[in-house]
C-alpha positions as CSV (number, residue, x, y, z in Angstrom):
1,M,-6.2,4.1,-29.0
2,S,-4.0,6.8,-27.5
3,E,-0.9,6.4,-25.4
4,I,-2.7,7.7,-22.3
5,D,-5.5,5.1,-22.8
6,I,-2.9,2.4,-22.8
7,C,-1.2,3.8,-19.7
8,Y,-4.4,3.8,-17.7
9,M,-5.5,0.3,-18.8
10,S,-5.9,-2.1,-16.0
11,A,-3.7,-5.2,-15.8
12,S,-6.8,-7.3,-16.4
13,E,-7.6,-5.4,-19.6
14,L,-4.0,-5.6,-20.8
15,A,-4.1,-9.3,-20.3
16,K,-7.3,-9.6,-22.3
17,R,-6.0,-7.5,-25.1
18,Y,-2.8,-9.5,-25.2
19,R,-4.8,-12.6,-25.6
20,D,-7.0,-11.3,-28.4
21,R,-3.9,-9.6,-30.0
22,S,-5.5,-6.1,-30.1
23,L,-2.5,-4.9,-28.1
24,S,1.0,-6.3,-27.6
25,P,3.2,-6.3,-24.5
26,V,5.8,-4.3,-26.4
27,E,3.2,-1.6,-27.4
28,A,2.0,-1.4,-23.8
29,L,5.5,-1.2,-22.4
30,K,6.6,1.5,-24.8
31,A,3.6,3.6,-23.9
32,L,4.4,3.3,-20.2
33,I,8.1,4.1,-20.7
34,S,7.2,7.1,-22.8
35,R,4.9,8.5,-20.1
36,A,7.3,7.8,-17.3
37,E,10.1,9.6,-19.1
38,K,7.8,12.6,-19.5
39,I,6.4,12.9,-15.9
40,N,8.8,11.1,-13.6
41,P,11.1,14.1,-13.4
42,K,8.1,15.9,-11.8
43,L,7.1,13.1,-9.5
44,N,10.2,11.2,-8.6
45,A,8.2,8.0,-8.3
46,F,10.8,5.7,-9.9
47,T,14.3,5.2,-8.5
48,Y,16.0,2.6,-10.7
49,T,14.6,1.9,-14.1
50,F,15.1,-1.2,-16.3
51,Y,13.6,-0.1,-19.6
52,E,15.9,-1.9,-22.0
53,E,15.7,-5.2,-20.1
54,A,11.9,-4.8,-19.8
55,L,11.5,-4.3,-23.5
56,N,13.5,-7.4,-24.2
57,R,11.2,-9.3,-21.8
58,A,8.1,-7.8,-23.5
59,K,9.3,-9.1,-26.9
60,I,9.5,-12.6,-25.4
61,S,6.0,-12.3,-24.0
62,E,4.8,-11.0,-27.3
63,Q,6.1,-14.2,-29.0
64,K,4.3,-16.3,-26.4
65,F,1.0,-14.7,-27.1
66,S,1.5,-15.0,-30.9
67,R,2.0,-18.8,-30.5
68,E,-0.7,-19.6,-27.9
69,S,-2.7,-17.2,-25.7
70,K,-4.8,-19.6,-23.7
71,N,-2.2,-21.1,-21.3
72,V,0.1,-18.1,-20.6
73,K,1.0,-17.3,-17.1
74,A,-1.1,-15.1,-14.8
75,L,0.9,-11.9,-15.2
76,E,2.5,-12.6,-18.6
77,G,3.7,-9.3,-20.1
78,I,2.2,-7.1,-17.4
79,P,4.5,-4.3,-16.3
80,I,5.0,-3.8,-12.6
81,G,6.8,-1.5,-10.2
82,I,8.7,-3.1,-7.3
83,K,9.2,-1.1,-4.1
84,D,12.8,-0.1,-3.6
85,E,13.3,-2.2,-0.5
86,S,12.8,-5.8,-1.5
87,A,15.4,-8.0,-3.3
88,L,15.6,-8.4,-7.1
89,K,18.4,-10.7,-8.1
90,G,21.1,-8.8,-10.0
91,K,19.4,-5.4,-9.7
92,P,20.3,-2.4,-7.5
93,M,18.4,-1.4,-4.4
94,S,18.7,1.5,-2.0
95,N,15.7,1.4,0.5
96,G,16.0,5.2,0.2
97,S,19.3,5.2,2.1
98,L,22.7,6.4,1.1
99,I,24.0,3.6,3.3
100,L,22.4,1.0,1.0
101,K,22.5,2.9,-2.3
102,D,23.2,0.7,-5.3
103,T,23.3,-2.5,-3.3
104,I,23.0,-5.4,-5.8
105,S,20.8,-8.3,-4.5
106,D,22.0,-11.9,-5.0
107,Y,18.5,-13.4,-4.6
108,N,14.8,-12.5,-5.1
109,S,12.5,-11.8,-2.2
110,P,9.8,-14.4,-1.9
111,V,7.0,-12.3,-3.4
112,N,9.3,-11.0,-6.1
113,E,10.3,-14.5,-7.0
114,R,6.6,-15.3,-7.6
115,I,5.9,-12.2,-9.5
116,L,8.7,-12.9,-11.9
117,K,7.7,-16.6,-12.3
118,T,4.2,-15.6,-13.4
119,G,5.6,-13.5,-16.3
120,A,5.4,-9.9,-15.0
121,I,7.9,-7.4,-16.3
122,V,9.7,-5.2,-13.8
123,I,9.8,-1.8,-15.4
124,A,11.3,0.1,-12.4
125,R,11.8,0.3,-8.6
126,T,9.4,2.7,-6.8
127,A,10.6,5.3,-4.3
128,T,10.3,5.0,-0.5
129,P,11.4,7.1,2.4
130,E,14.7,6.0,4.0
131,F,14.3,2.5,5.4
132,S,10.5,2.8,4.7
133,C,9.9,4.4,8.1
134,A,7.6,7.3,7.3
135,G,4.1,8.1,6.0
136,Y,5.5,10.4,3.3
137,C,8.2,9.8,0.7
138,H,11.5,11.7,0.5
139,N,15.1,10.6,1.1
140,R,18.7,11.7,0.5
141,V,19.2,9.4,-2.4
142,T,16.4,10.5,-4.8
143,G,14.9,13.5,-3.2
144,I,11.1,14.2,-2.8
145,T,8.4,12.1,-4.3
146,R,5.3,14.1,-5.1
147,N,1.6,13.5,-5.4
148,P,0.5,13.5,-9.1
149,W,-2.9,15.1,-8.0
150,N,-1.1,18.1,-6.4
151,L,2.7,18.3,-6.5
152,D,2.8,20.2,-3.2
153,F,1.7,17.2,-1.3
154,T,3.0,13.7,-0.6
155,P,1.6,10.7,-2.3
156,G,2.0,9.0,1.1
157,G,4.5,6.5,2.3
158,S,6.3,4.4,2.7
159,S,5.2,2.8,-0.6
160,G,4.8,6.4,-2.0
161,G,6.5,5.7,-5.3
162,S,4.1,2.9,-6.0
163,G,1.1,5.0,-5.2
164,A,2.3,7.9,-7.3
165,A,3.3,5.7,-10.2
166,L,-0.1,4.0,-10.3
167,A,-2.0,7.2,-10.0
168,A,0.1,8.8,-12.8
169,G,-0.4,5.9,-15.2
170,M,3.2,4.8,-15.1
171,V,2.5,1.2,-14.1
172,P,-0.7,-0.9,-13.8
173,L,0.6,-2.9,-10.8
174,A,3.0,-2.2,-8.0
175,T,4.2,-3.8,-4.7
176,G,4.1,-2.3,-1.3
177,S,4.9,-3.1,2.3
178,D,3.0,-2.1,5.4
179,I,4.4,-1.9,9.0
180,G,2.3,1.1,10.2
181,G,0.2,1.8,7.1
182,S,2.7,2.0,4.3
183,I,0.4,0.4,1.7
184,R,-2.8,2.0,2.8
185,I,-1.4,5.6,3.4
186,P,-0.2,6.0,-0.2
187,A,-3.3,4.2,-1.5
188,S,-5.5,6.8,0.2
189,A,-3.3,9.9,-0.6
190,S,-2.8,8.8,-4.2
191,G,-6.3,7.6,-4.9
192,V,-5.5,4.0,-5.6
193,V,-6.2,0.6,-4.0
194,G,-3.9,-1.1,-1.5
195,F,-4.4,-4.3,0.4
196,K,-2.7,-5.2,3.7
197,P,-3.2,-9.0,3.9
198,P,-3.4,-10.7,7.3
199,Y,0.0,-11.4,8.9
200,G,1.5,-14.5,7.4
201,R,-0.6,-14.6,4.3
202,N,2.2,-13.4,2.1
203,P,5.8,-14.4,2.7
204,D,8.4,-11.8,3.5
205,D,12.2,-11.4,4.0
206,T,13.9,-12.0,7.3
207,P,14.1,-10.8,10.0
208,L,11.1,-8.6,9.8
209,N,8.9,-11.5,8.6
210,L,8.7,-12.4,12.3
211,D,7.4,-8.9,13.2
212,F,3.6,-9.3,13.2
213,F,3.1,-5.6,12.4
214,C,4.9,-6.2,9.1
215,H,3.1,-7.2,5.8
216,V,3.8,-7.1,2.1
217,G,1.0,-6.7,-0.3
218,P,-0.4,-5.5,-3.7
219,M,-1.3,-2.1,-5.0
220,A,-3.2,-1.2,-8.2
221,R,-5.9,1.1,-9.6
222,S,-8.7,-1.4,-9.4
223,V,-9.9,-4.0,-6.9
224,R,-9.7,-6.8,-9.5
225,D,-6.1,-5.9,-10.3
226,T,-5.3,-5.9,-6.6
227,A,-6.8,-9.3,-6.3
228,L,-4.9,-10.5,-9.4
229,L,-1.5,-9.5,-7.8
230,Q,-2.5,-10.8,-4.4
231,N,-3.3,-14.2,-5.8
232,V,0.3,-14.3,-7.2
233,M,2.0,-13.1,-4.0
234,V,0.0,-15.3,-1.6
235,G,0.9,-18.6,0.0
236,P,3.5,-20.4,2.3
237,H,7.1,-20.2,1.4
238,P,9.8,-22.5,2.7
239,L,12.1,-19.6,3.7
240,D,9.4,-17.8,5.8
241,I,8.4,-19.8,8.8
242,A,5.6,-17.3,9.6
243,S,3.9,-17.8,6.2
244,I,0.7,-19.8,6.6
245,R,-1.0,-22.5,4.6
246,P,-3.1,-23.3,2.8
247,K,-2.7,-20.8,0.0
248,K,-5.9,-18.7,0.0
249,M,-7.0,-17.0,-3.2
250,V,-9.3,-13.9,-3.2
251,P,-12.2,-13.5,-5.6
252,L,-11.8,-11.6,-8.9
253,K,-15.4,-10.3,-8.6
254,E,-18.0,-9.8,-5.9
255,R,-19.3,-13.0,-4.3
256,I,-22.4,-12.0,-2.4
257,S,-24.9,-9.1,-2.3
258,L,-24.4,-6.6,0.5
259,K,-28.2,-6.5,1.1
260,G,-28.9,-7.2,4.8
261,L,-25.2,-7.6,5.7
262,K,-24.0,-5.9,8.9
263,I,-21.2,-3.4,8.4
264,G,-19.8,-1.6,11.4
265,W,-18.2,1.8,11.1
266,S,-16.3,4.5,13.1
267,S,-15.2,7.9,11.9
268,D,-12.3,8.3,14.4
269,L,-11.6,4.9,16.0
270,G,-12.2,6.6,19.4
271,M,-8.9,8.4,19.4
272,F,-8.2,10.4,16.2
273,E,-9.1,13.9,15.1
274,V,-10.5,13.8,11.5
275,D,-10.6,16.6,9.0
276,P,-14.1,17.7,7.8
277,E,-13.4,16.9,4.2
278,V,-12.2,13.4,5.0
279,M,-15.3,13.0,7.1
280,S,-17.6,14.2,4.4
281,N,-16.2,11.7,1.8
282,F,-16.4,9.0,4.4
283,N,-20.1,9.7,5.1
284,N,-20.7,9.6,1.3
285,T,-19.2,6.1,1.2
286,L,-21.4,5.0,4.0
287,Q,-24.5,6.3,2.1
288,I,-23.4,4.3,-0.9
289,L,-23.3,1.1,1.2
290,K,-26.7,1.9,2.7
291,S,-28.2,2.4,-0.7
292,M,-27.0,-1.2,-1.6
293,G,-29.0,-2.6,1.3
294,A,-26.1,-3.0,3.9
295,H,-27.1,-2.6,7.5
296,L,-24.8,0.0,9.0
297,E,-24.0,0.1,12.7
298,E,-21.9,2.9,14.3
299,V,-19.3,1.4,16.6
300,S,-18.1,3.2,19.7
301,L,-14.5,2.0,20.5
302,P,-12.9,2.5,23.9
303,W,-9.5,3.1,22.3
304,K,-7.6,6.1,23.5
305,S,-4.4,7.9,22.4
306,Q,-2.4,5.8,24.8
307,M,-3.1,2.8,22.6
308,L,-1.5,4.6,19.6
309,D,1.5,5.4,21.8
310,A,1.8,1.7,22.7
311,C,1.6,0.7,19.0
312,L,4.5,3.1,18.3
313,D,6.4,1.6,21.3
314,Y,6.1,-1.8,19.6
315,L,7.5,-0.3,16.3
316,Y,10.4,1.4,18.1
317,H,11.3,-1.8,19.9
318,I,11.7,-4.0,16.8
319,F,11.7,-1.8,13.6
320,G,13.4,1.1,15.4
321,V,16.2,-1.1,16.8
322,W,16.7,-2.6,13.3
323,I,17.1,0.9,11.9
324,E,19.5,1.9,14.8
325,E,21.7,-1.1,14.1
326,T,21.7,-0.6,10.4
327,A,22.7,3.1,10.7
328,K,25.2,2.6,13.5
329,G,28.5,4.4,12.7
330,K,27.0,6.0,9.7
331,E,24.6,8.5,11.3
332,H,26.0,11.3,9.2
333,M,24.5,9.6,6.1
334,V,20.9,9.3,7.2
335,T,17.9,11.6,7.3
336,P,16.8,13.5,10.5
337,Y,13.6,11.4,10.7
338,V,15.7,8.2,10.6
339,K,17.9,9.5,13.4
340,Q,14.8,10.2,15.4
341,I,13.4,6.7,14.9
342,A,16.8,5.2,15.7
343,A,17.1,7.2,18.9
344,L,13.6,6.0,20.0
345,G,14.6,2.5,19.2
346,K,17.7,2.8,21.4
347,K,15.5,4.0,24.3
348,S,13.1,1.0,24.0
349,S,12.9,-1.6,26.7
350,A,11.5,-5.1,27.2
351,K,9.0,-3.6,29.7
352,K,7.6,-1.2,27.0
353,Y,7.5,-4.1,24.5
354,L,5.5,-6.3,26.9
355,R,3.2,-3.4,27.6
356,S,2.6,-2.9,23.9
357,L,1.5,-6.6,23.6
358,E,-0.9,-6.1,26.5
359,V,-2.4,-3.1,24.8
360,V,-2.9,-5.0,21.5
361,N,-4.8,-7.6,23.4
362,D,-6.9,-4.8,25.1
363,M,-7.7,-3.4,21.7
364,N,-8.8,-6.8,20.4
365,A,-10.9,-7.3,23.5
366,S,-13.3,-4.7,22.2
367,F,-12.8,-5.0,18.4
368,G,-12.6,-8.8,18.1
369,P,-16.1,-9.6,19.4
370,M,-17.6,-6.7,17.4
371,I,-16.1,-7.6,14.0
372,S,-16.9,-11.3,14.5
373,K,-20.6,-10.4,14.1
374,K,-20.1,-8.1,11.1
375,H,-19.3,-8.7,7.4
376,A,-16.8,-5.8,7.6
377,F,-15.9,-2.6,9.3
378,L,-15.2,0.8,7.8
379,C,-13.2,3.9,8.9
380,P,-11.2,6.6,7.1
381,T,-7.7,5.7,6.0
382,L,-6.1,9.1,6.9
383,A,-7.4,11.8,9.1
384,I,-6.3,14.5,6.6
385,P,-5.9,14.1,2.8
386,A,-2.1,14.2,3.0
387,V,0.8,16.1,4.6
388,K,3.1,18.3,2.5
389,A,5.6,16.6,0.2
390,D,8.6,17.7,2.3
391,H,7.0,16.9,5.7
392,D,9.6,15.7,8.3
393,Q,8.2,14.2,11.4
394,S,11.4,15.0,13.3
395,K,10.8,18.7,13.1
396,D,7.3,19.5,11.7
397,T,3.9,19.7,13.4
398,V,0.5,18.4,12.2
399,F,-2.7,20.1,13.3
400,I,-6.2,18.7,12.7
401,N,-9.2,20.7,13.8
402,G,-6.9,23.1,15.6
403,K,-5.3,20.3,17.7
404,E,-1.7,19.1,17.4
405,V,-1.3,15.4,16.7
406,N,1.7,13.1,16.5
407,P,3.5,14.1,13.3
408,L,4.6,10.5,12.7
409,L,1.3,8.6,12.5
410,G,-1.2,10.7,14.4
411,W,-2.8,11.6,11.1
412,C,-3.1,7.9,9.9
413,L,-5.9,5.6,11.1
414,T,-3.8,2.7,9.9
415,V,-1.4,1.5,12.6
416,P,-4.1,0.0,14.9
417,F,-4.7,-2.6,12.2
418,N,-1.0,-3.4,12.1
419,A,-1.4,-4.2,15.8
420,L,-4.5,-6.3,15.0
421,S,-2.4,-7.8,12.3
422,R,-4.5,-10.9,11.4
423,L,-7.3,-8.6,10.1
424,P,-7.3,-8.1,6.3
425,V,-7.5,-4.4,5.4
426,M,-8.0,-2.6,2.1
427,S,-7.9,1.1,1.4
428,V,-10.0,2.3,-1.5
429,P,-10.7,5.8,-2.7
430,S,-13.6,7.8,-1.1
431,G,-13.3,11.1,-3.0
432,F,-11.2,14.2,-3.4
433,S,-10.4,17.2,-1.2
434,K,-10.4,20.8,-2.2
435,T,-6.6,20.6,-2.8
436,G,-7.2,17.9,-5.4
437,V,-5.6,15.2,-3.1
438,P,-7.7,12.1,-2.9
439,T,-9.1,10.6,0.4
440,G,-9.6,7.0,1.2
441,V,-11.6,4.6,3.4
442,Q,-10.4,1.4,5.1
443,I,-12.4,-1.8,4.7
444,V,-11.5,-4.2,7.6
445,G,-12.5,-7.8,7.8
446,K,-12.6,-10.6,10.4
447,S,-9.3,-12.4,11.0
448,F,-8.2,-14.0,7.7
449,A,-11.6,-13.3,6.0
450,D,-9.9,-11.6,3.0
451,Q,-12.8,-12.4,0.7
452,D,-15.2,-10.3,2.8
453,V,-13.0,-7.2,2.4
454,F,-12.7,-7.7,-1.4
455,N,-16.5,-8.2,-1.6
456,V,-17.2,-4.8,-0.1
457,A,-14.5,-3.2,-2.2
458,Y,-16.0,-4.5,-5.5
459,F,-19.4,-3.0,-4.7
460,L,-17.9,0.4,-3.7
461,E,-15.8,0.4,-6.9
462,S,-18.8,-0.4,-9.1
463,S,-20.7,2.5,-7.6
464,Q,-18.0,5.2,-7.4
465,K,-16.3,4.3,-10.7
466,W,-13.0,5.9,-9.6
467,Y,-10.7,6.1,-12.7
468,Q,-13.5,4.8,-15.0
469,A,-15.1,8.2,-14.6
470,G,-12.2,9.7,-16.4
471,A,-10.6,11.5,-13.5
472,K,-6.8,11.6,-14.0
473,P,-4.2,13.9,-12.5
474,D,-3.2,16.8,-14.8
475,I,0.6,16.6,-14.8
């Protein structure tokens, strides 16, 4: 098999081949490192790399498979990219900021602790915008991260390095975090799979573990691999009081037929302008579900743009204030978009925060009763395929269908489901745009009904094939 074949193998296939000894962890890792060294200079998806240590770990994994292959750990020998914002003991981190550049962590974040304990091999950290506060991916530490399908565009953010690395065949698994869409935005723009679990499902670091907009979750090129990583990350942790029990695993294959199941949908959530190409691919996805026997129902939501404004007010009040405090006295070191978020955080008030909570409840008053009677709900992930790679929300504009929208998240149909945070949401590919940039669709489930979301995703994947069809970025 060729190097590129190995690089695009799923984590599940790698694990199978390790067990039957048709491929070793060392061979797989060498192929991925070789590819990363060739293409990362173009993409800027990796920040810190740990190739030598990873190869040493791969040799240890190889020995385990040579002795006994039946009882090895869930991710034994599987390479993974870890977003450059969560702690890895003894390894550097920057969170995309000159303020935090080369910070050495003295502990492992809860999900990273679990990933390491299950045998995964950290090959690199993946790029993020500064403090993970944008839907694109560039910063003053490592520069611009680009979309492997079209280098002029962003792979999305804030987990943009994870999305780009997955799409480019640099890793089979990666981690992400999502406070306004930061897993789902890059999943859509990069043409991969990203899961935002319900709030509390996966443990997180303090203090933002207590921010119910905030989630950590898995990213991969397939639904099964996403489930594989989610089943490692999931469960209560003693250091995160918000993490819930019991530990709830998701299925590694479809559970029930879609025939006769009710699936709701909206193309705009009642408040977004949506690009015609995105709409066309979304409609194609709906037709696929219809052909599988699903009963589709269009949903008219009474949501308005003021609701998006209220969601942003919530983000400014907690996340914005955290950024403002972190950057205080070092404003000369941060990006213009961080200065903007910090300034908005400084202007926040308890009154605006309270109003945002009232609006979240208003949103659920219409969405909650509807989704309770459905197997799932679908909408586009992004209103456009992607913004340009160097987009800056503090100075640039975004127009959709001739109308100007909020340059921060007005082109992302993601943040409403951070507000409705107990709903599981997955973004899966829906097709490609004329620029070559992928588009995505969000699958939303009832509160804590993760398995329903995965069920729909498995059926869509089996029909559309995604990477199995041979489509890979030409870089």
